[in-house]
N, C-alpha and C positions, 0 to 999 in steps of 0.2 A: 625362630631365628637360628641360623647356623652359627657354629663357633667362629668362623671367619668373619661373619657380619659383626659379631660382638667384638672381636679383636679390632676390626677396622673402625667401629664406632668409638670404642675406648681410646684408640690411638688418635682419632680426630679430636676427641674432647681434651686429651692431654696436650696435644699440640696447640689447641686453641688457648689453653691456659698459658702456654709459653708465649704465644703472640700477645696475649693480654698483658703479660709482664712487660713487654716493650712499650706499651701505651701508658704505663704508670709514670707520672712525672718524677724527675730525678730527685726533687726535694723530699719526696716521701721515702725514697730508697736510702738517701744519705743521712737520714735522721738517726741520731745515736740510739734512740729508743727502738727503732725498727731493726737496726743492726744487732742490738742486744737480744731482741726477741728472736730474730732469725738464728742466732748462734744457739740460743737455748732450745729452740724447736728442733734444730738439727741434732743436738746432743741427746735430747729426750727420745727422738725417733730411733736413733741408733741404739740407745740403751734398750728400748722396747724390742727392737729386732734381735739383739743379742739375747735378751731374756727369753723370748719366744723360741729362738733356735736352740738355746741351751737346755731349757727345762721342759719342753713340751714334746709330746709324741701323740700318735693316734689314741693310745691307751689313757693318756692324761699326763700329769706332771711326773717327771722322771728325774732321778739323780744317778747318772751313769758316768762314764769316763769324760764326758764333756765338761762336767762341773770342775774337777781338778785342773783340767786343761785351761779353763777360763780363769781359775785362780792363779795359775802360773803366768798366764798372759797379763793379768792385772798387775801382778808383782813386777814383772819385767817392764811393763809400761811405766810403772811408778819409778823404777830405777833408770828410766830413759834409755833402754836398750833399743837398738835399731829395729824397725818394724819387721824386716825379714827374719831376724833372729827370733823375735817373739812368735811369729807364725810357725817357724820350724820347731821351736821348743814346745809350743802348745800342741802341735800335731804329733810330735814324738811322744809326749806324755799321754795323749788320748789313745794313740795306737798301742803303746806299751800296756796301758791299763786294759784295753780291750783284748789284748793278746793273753794277758795273765789272769783276767777275771772272767 
């Protein structure tokens, strides 16, 4: 199977799940338990993605300039700083650390 065939099959499967979502009755979606679960799943998937992107490399687990940048971003989010400021500050910290280390 070629790469494009795999991409097309995967795209079709993902789109079928989107269509399947429209067939679910509204009473299931508006349930407080489902809304709570959906919020938790979203947060946990985002946390997993951040963890993988921050601490992993082809060589294994790493602690480089991304870790302090993530810490700065977490502190700024806690202080409720606007998102663009958080991104710029974290990028500046990471790039300065990579420049000097």
